[in-house]
PDB file with SEQRES, HELIX, SHEET and CRYST1 records, atoms N, CA, C and O in Angstrom:
SEQRES   1 A   88  UNK UNK UNK UNK UNK UNK UNK UNK UNK UNK UNK UNK UNK          
SEQRES   2 A   88  UNK UNK UNK UNK UNK UNK UNK UNK UNK UNK UNK UNK UNK          
SEQRES   3 A   88  UNK UNK UNK UNK UNK UNK UNK UNK UNK UNK UNK UNK UNK          
SEQRES   4 A   88  UNK UNK UNK UNK UNK UNK UNK UNK UNK UNK UNK UNK UNK          
SEQRES   5 A   88  UNK UNK UNK UNK UNK UNK UNK UNK UNK UNK UNK UNK UNK          
SEQRES   6 A   88  UNK UNK UNK UNK UNK UNK UNK UNK UNK UNK UNK UNK UNK          
SEQRES   7 A   88  UNK UNK UNK UNK UNK UNK UNK UNK UNK UNK                      
HELIX    1 AA1 UNK A    5  UNK A   28  1                                  24    
HELIX    2 AA2 UNK A   33  UNK A   59  1                                  27    
HELIX    3 AA3 UNK A   70  UNK A   87  1                                  18    
CRYST1    1.000    1.000    1.000  90.00  90.00  90.00 P 1           1          
ATOM      1  N   UNK A   1     115.866 114.264  95.393  1.00  0.00           N  
ATOM      2  CA  UNK A   1     115.256 113.031  94.948  1.00  0.00           C  
ATOM      3  C   UNK A   1     114.196 113.352  93.919  1.00  0.00           C  
ATOM      4  O   UNK A   1     113.378 114.249  94.117  1.00  0.00           O  
ATOM      5  N   UNK A   2     114.211 112.621  92.821  1.00  0.00           N  
ATOM      6  CA  UNK A   2     113.211 112.804  91.790  1.00  0.00           C  
ATOM      7  C   UNK A   2     112.100 111.775  91.955  1.00  0.00           C  
ATOM      8  O   UNK A   2     112.351 110.602  92.230  1.00  0.00           O  
ATOM      9  N   UNK A   3     110.875 112.239  91.781  1.00  0.00           N  
ATOM     10  CA  UNK A   3     109.734 111.340  91.844  1.00  0.00           C  
ATOM     11  C   UNK A   3     109.247 111.033  90.444  1.00  0.00           C  
ATOM     12  O   UNK A   3     109.256 111.904  89.574  1.00  0.00           O  
ATOM     13  N   UNK A   4     108.821 109.793  90.222  1.00  0.00           N  
ATOM     14  CA  UNK A   4     108.264 109.458  88.929  1.00  0.00           C  
ATOM     15  C   UNK A   4     106.763 109.756  88.929  1.00  0.00           C  
ATOM     16  O   UNK A   4     106.193 110.095  89.967  1.00  0.00           O  
ATOM     17  N   UNK A   5     106.134 109.631  87.776  1.00  0.00           N  
ATOM     18  CA  UNK A   5     104.707 109.991  87.653  1.00  0.00           C  
ATOM     19  C   UNK A   5     103.848 109.170  88.601  1.00  0.00           C  
ATOM     20  O   UNK A   5     102.921 109.707  89.209  1.00  0.00           O  
ATOM     21  N   UNK A   6     104.132 107.890  88.739  1.00  0.00           N  
ATOM     22  CA  UNK A   6     103.318 107.044  89.604  1.00  0.00           C  
ATOM     23  C   UNK A   6     103.389 107.522  91.050  1.00  0.00           C  
ATOM     24  O   UNK A   6     102.369 107.575  91.737  1.00  0.00           O  
ATOM     25  N   UNK A   7     104.574 107.866  91.509  1.00  0.00           N  
ATOM     26  CA  UNK A   7     104.726 108.334  92.888  1.00  0.00           C  
ATOM     27  C   UNK A   7     103.981 109.645  93.122  1.00  0.00           C  
ATOM     28  O   UNK A   7     103.368 109.842  94.171  1.00  0.00           O  
ATOM     29  N   UNK A   8     104.040 110.537  92.137  1.00  0.00           N  
ATOM     30  CA  UNK A   8     103.358 111.829  92.252  1.00  0.00           C  
ATOM     31  C   UNK A   8     101.845 111.623  92.286  1.00  0.00           C  
ATOM     32  O   UNK A   8     101.160 112.211  93.122  1.00  0.00           O  
ATOM     33  N   UNK A   9     101.325 110.800  91.392  1.00  0.00           N  
ATOM     34  CA  UNK A   9      99.883 110.556  91.352  1.00  0.00           C  
ATOM     35  C   UNK A   9      99.416 109.831  92.610  1.00  0.00           C  
ATOM     36  O   UNK A   9      98.327 110.110  93.110  1.00  0.00           O  
ATOM     37  N   UNK A  10     100.219 108.907  93.125  1.00  0.00           N  
ATOM     38  CA  UNK A  10      99.862 108.211  94.346  1.00  0.00           C  
ATOM     39  C   UNK A  10      99.778 109.197  95.511  1.00  0.00           C  
ATOM     40  O   UNK A  10      98.866 109.112  96.333  1.00  0.00           O  
ATOM     41  N   UNK A  11     100.726 110.130  95.581  1.00  0.00           N  
ATOM     42  CA  UNK A  11     100.699 111.161  96.627  1.00  0.00           C  
ATOM     43  C   UNK A  11      99.467 112.036  96.484  1.00  0.00           C  
ATOM     44  O   UNK A  11      98.844 112.409  97.478  1.00  0.00           O  
ATOM     45  N   UNK A  12      99.117 112.363  95.247  1.00  0.00           N  
ATOM     46  CA  UNK A  12      97.918 113.173  94.991  1.00  0.00           C  
ATOM     47  C   UNK A  12      96.653 112.428  95.450  1.00  0.00           C  
ATOM     48  O   UNK A  12      95.752 113.029  96.036  1.00  0.00           O  
ATOM     49  N   UNK A  13      96.594 111.112  95.178  1.00  0.00           N  
ATOM     50  CA  UNK A  13      95.438 110.327  95.595  1.00  0.00           C  
ATOM     51  C   UNK A  13      95.314 110.300  97.106  1.00  0.00           C  
ATOM     52  O   UNK A  13      94.215 110.449  97.639  1.00  0.00           O  
ATOM     53  N   UNK A  14      96.412 110.114  97.795  1.00  0.00           N  
ATOM     54  CA  UNK A  14      96.386 110.109  99.274  1.00  0.00           C  
ATOM     55  C   UNK A  14      95.928 111.472  99.786  1.00  0.00           C  
ATOM     56  O   UNK A  14      95.137 111.548 100.726  1.00  0.00           O  
ATOM     57  N   UNK A  15      96.420 112.547  99.172  1.00  0.00           N  
ATOM     58  CA  UNK A  15      96.012 113.896  99.596  1.00  0.00           C  
ATOM     59  C   UNK A  15      94.531 114.126  99.348  1.00  0.00           C  
ATOM     60  O   UNK A  15      93.843 114.694 100.196  1.00  0.00           O  
ATOM     61  N   UNK A  16      94.032 113.692  98.193  1.00  0.00           N  
ATOM     62  CA  UNK A  16      92.620 113.853  97.893  1.00  0.00           C  
ATOM     63  C   UNK A  16      91.743 113.059  98.857  1.00  0.00           C  
ATOM     64  O   UNK A  16      90.678 113.533  99.255  1.00  0.00           O  
ATOM     65  N   UNK A  17      92.178 111.853  99.237  1.00  0.00           N  
ATOM     66  CA  UNK A  17      91.433 111.073 100.222  1.00  0.00           C  
ATOM     67  C   UNK A  17      91.347 111.824 101.546  1.00  0.00           C  
ATOM     68  O   UNK A  17      90.294 111.855 102.184  1.00  0.00           O  
ATOM     69  N   UNK A  18      92.454 112.426 101.953  1.00  0.00           N  
ATOM     70  CA  UNK A  18      92.456 113.183 103.208  1.00  0.00           C  
ATOM     71  C   UNK A  18      91.530 114.406 103.088  1.00  0.00           C  
ATOM     72  O   UNK A  18      90.736 114.670 103.990  1.00  0.00           O  
ATOM     73  N   UNK A  19      91.631 115.138 101.994  1.00  0.00           N  
ATOM     74  CA  UNK A  19      90.777 116.307 101.784  1.00  0.00           C  
ATOM     75  C   UNK A  19      89.301 115.910 101.804  1.00  0.00           C  
ATOM     76  O   UNK A  19      88.473 116.591 102.409  1.00  0.00           O  
ATOM     77  N   UNK A  20      88.984 114.801 101.136  1.00  0.00           N  
ATOM     78  CA  UNK A  20      87.578 114.344 101.082  1.00  0.00           C  
ATOM     79  C   UNK A  20      87.064 114.063 102.497  1.00  0.00           C  
ATOM     80  O   UNK A  20      85.940 114.429 102.839  1.00  0.00           O  
ATOM     81  N   UNK A  21      87.877 113.425 103.298  1.00  0.00           N  
ATOM     82  CA  UNK A  21      87.496 113.129 104.681  1.00  0.00           C  
ATOM     83  C   UNK A  21      87.270 114.421 105.477  1.00  0.00           C  
ATOM     84  O   UNK A  21      86.304 114.543 106.231  1.00  0.00           O  
ATOM     85  N   UNK A  22      88.184 115.382 105.289  1.00  0.00           N  
ATOM     86  CA  UNK A  22      88.061 116.637 106.031  1.00  0.00           C  
ATOM     87  C   UNK A  22      86.801 117.436 105.607  1.00  0.00           C  
ATOM     88  O   UNK A  22      86.117 118.018 106.449  1.00  0.00           O  
ATOM     89  N   UNK A  23      86.511 117.450 104.288  1.00  0.00           N  
ATOM     90  CA  UNK A  23      85.301 118.142 103.845  1.00  0.00           C  
ATOM     91  C   UNK A  23      84.052 117.432 104.337  1.00  0.00           C  
ATOM     92  O   UNK A  23      83.041 118.085 104.597  1.00  0.00           O  
ATOM     93  N   UNK A  24      84.095 116.110 104.470  1.00  0.00           N  
ATOM     94  CA  UNK A  24      82.956 115.388 105.036  1.00  0.00           C  
ATOM     95  C   UNK A  24      82.718 115.823 106.471  1.00  0.00           C  
ATOM     96  O   UNK A  24      81.580 116.076 106.866  1.00  0.00           O  
ATOM     97  N   UNK A  25      83.790 115.911 107.254  1.00  0.00           N  
ATOM     98  CA  UNK A  25      83.658 116.385 108.634  1.00  0.00           C  
ATOM     99  C   UNK A  25      83.114 117.808 108.665  1.00  0.00           C  
ATOM    100  O   UNK A  25      82.220 118.136 109.445  1.00  0.00           O  
ATOM    101  N   UNK A  26      83.675 118.638 107.799  1.00  0.00           N  
ATOM    102  CA  UNK A  26      83.244 120.035 107.737  1.00  0.00           C  
ATOM    103  C   UNK A  26      81.752 120.141 107.426  1.00  0.00           C  
ATOM    104  O   UNK A  26      81.031 120.908 108.065  1.00  0.00           O  
ATOM    105  N   UNK A  27      81.297 119.368 106.444  1.00  0.00           N  
ATOM    106  CA  UNK A  27      79.880 119.408 106.071  1.00  0.00           C  
ATOM    107  C   UNK A  27      79.009 118.916 107.230  1.00  0.00           C  
ATOM    108  O   UNK A  27      77.959 119.496 107.504  1.00  0.00           O  
ATOM    109  N   UNK A  28      79.436 117.858 107.905  1.00  0.00           N  
ATOM    110  CA  UNK A  28      78.662 117.309 109.007  1.00  0.00           C  
ATOM    111  C   UNK A  28      78.503 118.319 110.140  1.00  0.00           C  
ATOM    112  O   UNK A  28      77.479 118.339 110.822  1.00  0.00           O  
ATOM    113  N   UNK A  29      79.501 119.138 110.332  1.00  0.00           N  
ATOM    114  CA  UNK A  29      79.499 120.058 111.477  1.00  0.00           C  
ATOM    115  C   UNK A  29      79.209 121.513 111.096  1.00  0.00           C  
ATOM    116  O   UNK A  29      79.379 122.424 111.905  1.00  0.00           O  
ATOM    117  N   UNK A  30      78.775 121.710 109.864  1.00  0.00           N  
ATOM    118  CA  UNK A  30      78.505 123.068 109.405  1.00  0.00           C  
ATOM    119  C   UNK A  30      77.425 123.712 110.272  1.00  0.00           C  
ATOM    120  O   UNK A  30      76.422 123.078 110.601  1.00  0.00           O  
ATOM    121  N   UNK A  31      77.638 124.963 110.633  1.00  0.00           N  
ATOM    122  CA  UNK A  31      76.726 125.649 111.515  1.00  0.00           C  
ATOM    123  C   UNK A  31      75.516 126.261 110.847  1.00  0.00           C  
ATOM    124  O   UNK A  31      74.509 126.514 111.508  1.00  0.00           O  
ATOM    125  N   UNK A  32      75.591 126.500 109.570  1.00  0.00           N  
ATOM    126  CA  UNK A  32      74.466 127.118 108.860  1.00  0.00           C  
ATOM    127  C   UNK A  32      74.212 126.336 107.568  1.00  0.00           C  
ATOM    128  O   UNK A  32      75.096 125.627 107.088  1.00  0.00           O  
ATOM    129  N   UNK A  33      73.016 126.463 107.009  1.00  0.00           N  
ATOM    130  CA  UNK A  33      72.723 125.787 105.741  1.00  0.00           C  
ATOM    131  C   UNK A  33      73.666 126.243 104.611  1.00  0.00           C  
ATOM    132  O   UNK A  33      74.048 125.443 103.758  1.00  0.00           O  
ATOM    133  N   UNK A  34      74.032 127.524 104.614  1.00  0.00           N  
ATOM    134  CA  UNK A  34      74.945 128.033 103.576  1.00  0.00           C  
ATOM    135  C   UNK A  34      76.338 127.407 103.711  1.00  0.00           C  
ATOM    136  O   UNK A  34      76.972 127.043 102.721  1.00  0.00           O  
ATOM    137  N   UNK A  35      76.787 127.294 104.940  1.00  0.00           N  
ATOM    138  CA  UNK A  35      78.085 126.687 105.197  1.00  0.00           C  
ATOM    139  C   UNK A  35      78.072 125.216 104.774  1.00  0.00           C  
ATOM    140  O   UNK A  35      79.019 124.718 104.167  1.00  0.00           O  
ATOM    141  N   UNK A  36      76.969 124.534 105.112  1.00  0.00           N  
ATOM    142  CA  UNK A  36      76.826 123.138 104.719  1.00  0.00           C  
ATOM    143  C   UNK A  36      76.851 123.011 103.190  1.00  0.00           C  
ATOM    144  O   UNK A  36      77.536 122.140 102.654  1.00  0.00           O  
ATOM    145  N   UNK A  37      76.128 123.851 102.508  1.00  0.00           N  
ATOM    146  CA  UNK A  37      76.062 123.798 101.046  1.00  0.00           C  
ATOM    147  C   UNK A  37      77.446 123.975 100.427  1.00  0.00           C  
ATOM    148  O   UNK A  37      77.805 123.248  99.501  1.00  0.00           O  
ATOM    149  N   UNK A  38      78.222 124.927 100.925  1.00  0.00           N  
ATOM    150  CA  UNK A  38      79.559 125.152 100.416  1.00  0.00           C  
ATOM    151  C   UNK A  38      80.464 123.941 100.680  1.00  0.00           C  
ATOM    152  O   UNK A  38      81.169 123.473  99.786  1.00  0.00           O  
ATOM    153  N   UNK A  39      80.431 123.451 101.905  1.00  0.00           N  
ATOM    154  CA  UNK A  39      81.253 122.290 102.264  1.00  0.00           C  
ATOM    155  C   UNK A  39      80.848 121.074 101.443  1.00  0.00           C  
ATOM    156  O   UNK A  39      81.706 120.317 100.989  1.00  0.00           O  
ATOM    157  N   UNK A  40      79.564 120.885 101.253  1.00  0.00           N  
ATOM    158  CA  UNK A  40      79.082 119.729 100.507  1.00  0.00           C  
ATOM    159  C   UNK A  40      79.496 119.807  99.033  1.00  0.00           C  
ATOM    160  O   UNK A  40      79.849 118.795  98.427  1.00  0.00           O  
ATOM    161  N   UNK A  41      79.450 121.003  98.469  1.00  0.00           N  
ATOM    162  CA  UNK A  41      79.890 121.201  97.070  1.00  0.00           C  
ATOM    163  C   UNK A  41      81.384 120.884  96.927  1.00  0.00           C  
ATOM    164  O   UNK A  41      81.804 120.240  95.966  1.00  0.00           O  
ATOM    165  N   UNK A  42      82.173 121.346  97.896  1.00  0.00           N  
ATOM    166  CA  UNK A  42      83.609 121.042  97.868  1.00  0.00           C  
ATOM    167  C   UNK A  42      83.854 119.547  98.055  1.00  0.00           C  
ATOM    168  O   UNK A  42      84.732 118.977  97.407  1.00  0.00           O  
ATOM    169  N   UNK A  43      83.090 118.915  98.930  1.00  0.00           N  
ATOM    170  CA  UNK A  43      83.205 117.470  99.122  1.00  0.00           C  
ATOM    171  C   UNK A  43      82.929 116.727  97.818  1.00  0.00           C  
ATOM    172  O   UNK A  43      83.672 115.815  97.453  1.00  0.00           O  
ATOM    173  N   UNK A  44      81.882 117.106  97.126  1.00  0.00           N  
ATOM    174  CA  UNK A  44      81.527 116.451  95.841  1.00  0.00           C  
ATOM    175  C   UNK A  44      82.614 116.664  94.803  1.00  0.00           C  
ATOM    176  O   UNK A  44      82.955 115.743  94.061  1.00  0.00           O  
ATOM    177  N   UNK A  45      83.154 117.857  94.745  1.00  0.00           N  
ATOM    178  CA  UNK A  45      84.227 118.162  93.785  1.00  0.00           C  
ATOM    179  C   UNK A  45      85.484 117.344  94.065  1.00  0.00           C  
ATOM    180  O   UNK A  45      86.077 116.778  93.146  1.00  0.00           O  
ATOM    181  N   UNK A  46      85.883 117.283  95.310  1.00  0.00           N  
ATOM    182  CA  UNK A  46      87.068 116.502  95.689  1.00  0.00           C  
ATOM    183  C   UNK A  46      86.808 115.008  95.468  1.00  0.00           C  
ATOM    184  O   UNK A  46      87.714 114.271  95.079  1.00  0.00           O  
ATOM    185  N   UNK A  47      85.579 114.563  95.713  1.00  0.00           N  
ATOM    186  CA  UNK A  47      85.239 113.165  95.448  1.00  0.00           C  
ATOM    187  C   UNK A  47      85.435 112.817  93.981  1.00  0.00           C  
ATOM    188  O   UNK A  47      85.982 111.765  93.652  1.00  0.00           O  
ATOM    189  N   UNK A  48      84.986 113.705  93.102  1.00  0.00           N  
ATOM    190  CA  UNK A  48      85.157 113.458  91.652  1.00  0.00           C  
ATOM    191  C   UNK A  48      86.614 113.494  91.263  1.00  0.00           C  
ATOM    192  O   UNK A  48      87.048 112.696  90.432  1.00  0.00           O  
ATOM    193  N   UNK A  49      87.383 114.400  91.842  1.00  0.00           N  
ATOM    194  CA  UNK A  49      88.821 114.460  91.552  1.00  0.00           C  
ATOM    195  C   UNK A  49      89.511 113.184  92.017  1.00  0.00           C  
ATOM    196  O   UNK A  49      90.388 112.662  91.328  1.00  0.00           O  
ATOM    197  N   UNK A  50      89.119 112.685  93.175  1.00  0.00           N  
ATOM    198  CA  UNK A  50      89.685 111.450  93.681  1.00  0.00           C  
ATOM    199  C   UNK A  50      89.368 110.287  92.757  1.00  0.00           C  
ATOM    200  O   UNK A  50      90.231 109.457  92.471  1.00  0.00           O  
ATOM    201  N   UNK A  51      88.134 110.229  92.294  1.00  0.00           N  
ATOM    202  CA  UNK A  51      87.738 109.144  91.389  1.00  0.00           C  
ATOM    203  C   UNK A  51      88.509 109.212  90.075  1.00  0.00           C  
ATOM    204  O   UNK A  51      88.969 108.194  89.557  1.00  0.00           O  
ATOM    205  N   UNK A  52      88.643 110.415  89.549  1.00  0.00           N  
ATOM    206  CA  UNK A  52      89.398 110.597  88.301  1.00  0.00           C  
ATOM    207  C   UNK A  52      90.843 110.155  88.458  1.00  0.00           C  
ATOM    208  O   UNK A  52      91.413 109.529  87.565  1.00  0.00           O  
ATOM    209  N   UNK A  53      91.430 110.487  89.600  1.00  0.00           N  
ATOM    210  CA  UNK A  53      92.814 110.117  89.877  1.00  0.00           C  
ATOM    211  C   UNK A  53      92.929 108.585  89.968  1.00  0.00           C  
ATOM    212  O   UNK A  53      93.855 107.992  89.416  1.00  0.00           O  
ATOM    213  N   UNK A  54      91.992 107.967  90.658  1.00  0.00           N  
ATOM    214  CA  UNK A  54      91.950 106.508  90.792  1.00  0.00           C  
ATOM    215  C   UNK A  54      91.819 105.857  89.405  1.00  0.00           C  
ATOM    216  O   UNK A  54      92.535 104.905  89.094  1.00  0.00           O  
ATOM    217  N   UNK A  55      90.917 106.368  88.589  1.00  0.00           N  
ATOM    218  CA  UNK A  55      90.737 105.839  87.232  1.00  0.00           C  
ATOM    219  C   UNK A  55      92.003 105.967  86.404  1.00  0.00           C  
ATOM    220  O   UNK A  55      92.357 105.053  85.658  1.00  0.00           O  
ATOM    221  N   UNK A  56      92.692 107.104  86.531  1.00  0.00           N  
ATOM    222  CA  UNK A  56      93.943 107.316  85.814  1.00  0.00           C  
ATOM    223  C   UNK A  56      94.996 106.293  86.242  1.00  0.00           C  
ATOM    224  O   UNK A  56      95.728 105.772  85.401  1.00  0.00           O  
ATOM    225  N   UNK A  57      95.075 106.007  87.516  1.00  0.00           N  
ATOM    226  CA  UNK A  57      96.028 105.031  88.011  1.00  0.00           C  
ATOM    227  C   UNK A  57      95.733 103.648  87.449  1.00  0.00           C  
ATOM    228  O   UNK A  57      96.658 102.904  87.123  1.00  0.00           O  
ATOM    229  N   UNK A  58      94.479 103.299  87.333  1.00  0.00           N  
ATOM    230  CA  UNK A  58      94.101 102.020  86.746  1.00  0.00           C  
ATOM    231  C   UNK A  58      94.474 101.984  85.272  1.00  0.00           C  
ATOM    232  O   UNK A  58      95.028 100.994  84.794  1.00  0.00           O  
ATOM    233  N   UNK A  59      94.172 103.063  84.546  1.00  0.00           N  
ATOM    234  CA  UNK A  59      94.498 103.151  83.124  1.00  0.00           C  
ATOM    235  C   UNK A  59      95.994 103.003  82.871  1.00  0.00           C  
ATOM    236  O   UNK A  59      96.402 102.383  81.889  1.00  0.00           O  
ATOM    237  N   UNK A  60      96.806 103.569  83.751  1.00  0.00           N  
ATOM    238  CA  UNK A  60      98.243 103.536  83.602  1.00  0.00           C  
ATOM    239  C   UNK A  60      98.859 102.184  84.069  1.00  0.00           C  
ATOM    240  O   UNK A  60     100.046 101.927  83.864  1.00  0.00           O  
ATOM    241  N   UNK A  61      98.027 101.346  84.693  1.00  0.00           N  
ATOM    242  CA  UNK A  61      98.519 100.075  85.170  1.00  0.00           C  
ATOM    243  C   UNK A  61      99.213 100.173  86.524  1.00  0.00           C  
ATOM    244  O   UNK A  61      99.905  99.242  86.935  1.00  0.00           O  
ATOM    245  N   UNK A  62      99.037 101.282  87.210  1.00  0.00           N  
ATOM    246  CA  UNK A  62      99.675 101.480  88.525  1.00  0.00           C  
ATOM    247  C   UNK A  62      98.843 100.904  89.659  1.00  0.00           C  
ATOM    248  O   UNK A  62      99.310 100.777  90.792  1.00  0.00           O  
ATOM    249  N   UNK A  63      97.614 100.560  89.338  1.00  0.00           N  
ATOM    250  CA  UNK A  63      96.712  99.998  90.320  1.00  0.00           C  
ATOM    251  C   UNK A  63      95.865  98.968  89.572  1.00  0.00           C  
ATOM    252  O   UNK A  63      95.455  99.206  88.436  1.00  0.00           O  
ATOM    253  N   UNK A  64      95.607  97.835  90.202  1.00  0.00           N  
ATOM    254  CA  UNK A  64      94.783  96.840  89.552  1.00  0.00           C  
ATOM    255  C   UNK A  64      93.531  96.575  90.376  1.00  0.00           C  
ATOM    256  O   UNK A  64      93.524  96.708  91.600  1.00  0.00           O  
ATOM    257  N   UNK A  65      92.494  96.203  89.680  1.00  0.00           N  
ATOM    258  CA  UNK A  65      91.221  95.878  90.301  1.00  0.00           C  
ATOM    259  C   UNK A  65      90.870  94.458  89.855  1.00  0.00           C  
ATOM    260  O   UNK A  65      90.859  94.139  88.666  1.00  0.00           O  
ATOM    261  N   UNK A  66      90.588  93.634  90.838  1.00  0.00           N  
ATOM    262  CA  UNK A  66      90.259  92.258  90.531  1.00  0.00           C  
ATOM    263  C   UNK A  66      88.807  91.987  90.907  1.00  0.00           C  
ATOM    264  O   UNK A  66      88.354  92.354  91.990  1.00  0.00           O  
ATOM    265  N   UNK A  67      88.090  91.343  90.000  1.00  0.00           N  
ATOM    266  CA  UNK A  67      86.713  90.951  90.288  1.00  0.00           C  
ATOM    267  C   UNK A  67      86.707  89.893  91.378  1.00  0.00           C  
ATOM    268  O   UNK A  67      87.595  89.041  91.427  1.00  0.00           O  
ATOM    269  N   UNK A  68      85.732  89.943  92.232  1.00  0.00           N  
ATOM    270  CA  UNK A  68      85.619  88.964  93.320  1.00  0.00           C  
ATOM    271  C   UNK A  68      84.395  88.086  93.087  1.00  0.00           C  
ATOM    272  O   UNK A  68      83.417  88.494  92.462  1.00  0.00           O  
ATOM    273  N   UNK A  69      84.485  86.881  93.604  1.00  0.00           N  
ATOM    274  CA  UNK A  69      83.347  85.964  93.489  1.00  0.00           C  
ATOM    275  C   UNK A  69      82.267  86.404  94.460  1.00  0.00           C  
ATOM    276  O   UNK A  69      82.516  87.131  95.422  1.00  0.00           O  
ATOM    277  N   UNK A  70      81.062  85.938  94.175  1.00  0.00           N  
ATOM    278  CA  UNK A  70      79.940  86.252  95.055  1.00  0.00           C  
ATOM    279  C   UNK A  70      80.182  85.715  96.454  1.00  0.00           C  
ATOM    280  O   UNK A  70      79.811  86.361  97.434  1.00  0.00           O  
ATOM    281  N   UNK A  71      80.799  84.543  96.565  1.00  0.00           N  
ATOM    282  CA  UNK A  71      81.043  83.975  97.890  1.00  0.00           C  
ATOM    283  C   UNK A  71      82.062  84.788  98.679  1.00  0.00           C  
ATOM    284  O   UNK A  71      81.945  84.911  99.898  1.00  0.00           O  
ATOM    285  N   UNK A  72      83.065  85.345  97.991  1.00  0.00           N  
ATOM    286  CA  UNK A  72      84.063  86.187  98.676  1.00  0.00           C  
ATOM    287  C   UNK A  72      83.429  87.476  99.179  1.00  0.00           C  
ATOM    288  O   UNK A  72      83.734  87.956 100.271  1.00  0.00           O  
ATOM    289  N   UNK A  73      82.540  88.024  98.357  1.00  0.00           N  
ATOM    290  CA  UNK A  73      81.832  89.266  98.762  1.00  0.00           C  
ATOM    291  C   UNK A  73      80.921  88.971  99.938  1.00  0.00           C  
ATOM    292  O   UNK A  73      80.873  89.755 100.886  1.00  0.00           O  
ATOM    293  N   UNK A  74      80.198  87.865  99.904  1.00  0.00           N  
ATOM    294  CA  UNK A  74      79.323  87.471 100.994  1.00  0.00           C  
ATOM    295  C   UNK A  74      80.102  87.249 102.286  1.00  0.00           C  
ATOM    296  O   UNK A  74      79.644  87.625 103.365  1.00  0.00           O  
ATOM    297  N   UNK A  75      81.277  86.641 102.175  1.00  0.00           N  
ATOM    298  CA  UNK A  75      82.125  86.402 103.353  1.00  0.00           C  
ATOM    299  C   UNK A  75      82.544  87.735 103.975  1.00  0.00           C  
ATOM    300  O   UNK A  75      82.475  87.905 105.192  1.00  0.00           O  
ATOM    301  N   UNK A  76      82.980  88.681 103.136  1.00  0.00           N  
ATOM    302  CA  UNK A  76      83.381  90.007 103.640  1.00  0.00           C  
ATOM    303  C   UNK A  76      82.199  90.706 104.257  1.00  0.00           C  
ATOM    304  O   UNK A  76      82.347  91.374 105.280  1.00  0.00           O  
ATOM    305  N   UNK A  77      81.021  90.571 103.663  1.00  0.00           N  
ATOM    306  CA  UNK A  77      79.818  91.203 104.190  1.00  0.00           C  
ATOM    307  C   UNK A  77      79.485  90.656 105.571  1.00  0.00           C  
ATOM    308  O   UNK A  77      79.159  91.418 106.482  1.00  0.00           O  
ATOM    309  N   UNK A  78      79.567  89.353 105.726  1.00  0.00           N  
ATOM    310  CA  UNK A  78      79.296  88.742 107.035  1.00  0.00           C  
ATOM    311  C   UNK A  78      80.307  89.200 108.079  1.00  0.00           C  
ATOM    312  O   UNK A  78      79.944  89.474 109.223  1.00  0.00           O  
ATOM    313  N   UNK A  79      81.573  89.282 107.685  1.00  0.00           N  
ATOM    314  CA  UNK A  79      82.592  89.755 108.621  1.00  0.00           C  
ATOM    315  C   UNK A  79      82.311  91.185 109.062  1.00  0.00           C  
ATOM    316  O   UNK A  79      82.450  91.510 110.241  1.00  0.00           O  
ATOM    317  N   UNK A  80      81.924  92.022 108.142  1.00  0.00           N  
ATOM    318  CA  UNK A  80      81.590  93.408 108.482  1.00  0.00           C  
ATOM    319  C   UNK A  80      80.391  93.481 109.389  1.00  0.00           C  
ATOM    320  O   UNK A  80      80.395  94.234 110.362  1.00  0.00           O  
ATOM    321  N   UNK A  81      79.348  92.701 109.087  1.00  0.00           N  
ATOM    322  CA  UNK A  81      78.156  92.700 109.942  1.00  0.00           C  
ATOM    323  C   UNK A  81      78.505  92.257 111.356  1.00  0.00           C  
ATOM    324  O   UNK A  81      77.979  92.808 112.323  1.00  0.00           O  
ATOM    325  N   UNK A  82      79.392  91.261 111.488  1.00  0.00           N  
ATOM    326  CA  UNK A  82      79.815  90.778 112.786  1.00  0.00           C  
ATOM    327  C   UNK A  82      80.533  91.880 113.560  1.00  0.00           C  
ATOM    328  O   UNK A  82      80.273  92.082 114.746  1.00  0.00           O  
ATOM    329  N   UNK A  83      81.433  92.586 112.889  1.00  0.00           N  
ATOM    330  CA  UNK A  83      82.175  93.671 113.527  1.00  0.00           C  
ATOM    331  C   UNK A  83      81.247  94.787 113.978  1.00  0.00           C  
ATOM    332  O   UNK A  83      81.418  95.350 115.059  1.00  0.00           O  
ATOM    333  N   UNK A  84      80.249  95.106 113.132  1.00  0.00           N  
ATOM    334  CA  UNK A  84      79.300  96.155 113.474  1.00  0.00           C  
ATOM    335  C   UNK A  84      78.478  95.747 114.688  1.00  0.00           C  
ATOM    336  O   UNK A  84      78.253  96.555 115.589  1.00  0.00           O  
ATOM    337  N   UNK A  85      78.026  94.481 114.715  1.00  0.00           N  
ATOM    338  CA  UNK A  85      77.207  94.044 115.851  1.00  0.00           C  
ATOM    339  C   UNK A  85      78.020  94.005 117.145  1.00  0.00           C  
ATOM    340  O   UNK A  85      77.470  94.196 118.229  1.00  0.00           O  
ATOM    341  N   UNK A  86      79.310  93.761 117.036  1.00  0.00           N  
ATOM    342  CA  UNK A  86      80.188  93.769 118.230  1.00  0.00           C  
ATOM    343  C   UNK A  86      80.342  95.176 118.790  1.00  0.00           C  
ATOM    344  O   UNK A  86      80.581  95.354 119.985  1.00  0.00           O  
ATOM    345  N   UNK A  87      80.205  96.171 117.927  1.00  0.00           N  
ATOM    346  CA  UNK A  87      80.374  97.565 118.351  1.00  0.00           C  
ATOM    347  C   UNK A  87      79.149  98.090 119.081  1.00  0.00           C  
ATOM    348  O   UNK A  87      79.239  99.116 119.755  1.00  0.00           O  
ATOM    349  N   UNK A  88      78.020  97.428 118.973  1.00  0.00           N  
ATOM    350  CA  UNK A  88      76.774  97.915 119.586  1.00  0.00           C  
ATOM    351  C   UNK A  88      76.715  97.622 121.044  1.00  0.00           C  
ATOM    352  O   UNK A  88      75.735  97.966 121.704  1.00  0.00           O  
TER     353      UNK A  88                                                      
END                                                                             
């Protein structure tokens, strides 16, 4: 099976998201300051790679971003606050 560019980039984005999450865990649980520094540097690097990949997908038209109204953002914010308060 042949993959097109969009499928390959989408797979890369998913992989970068997973790597970013794993480096975040690694940094949080680092046993020494040196280990934390290394993990944190890798986290930042992967974060930038993920952002660049996301931007490329938008430029190519493979992903769209839509502006939201202030009321829609406020509604989402309230829903999140409610969920957080339920978790306490």
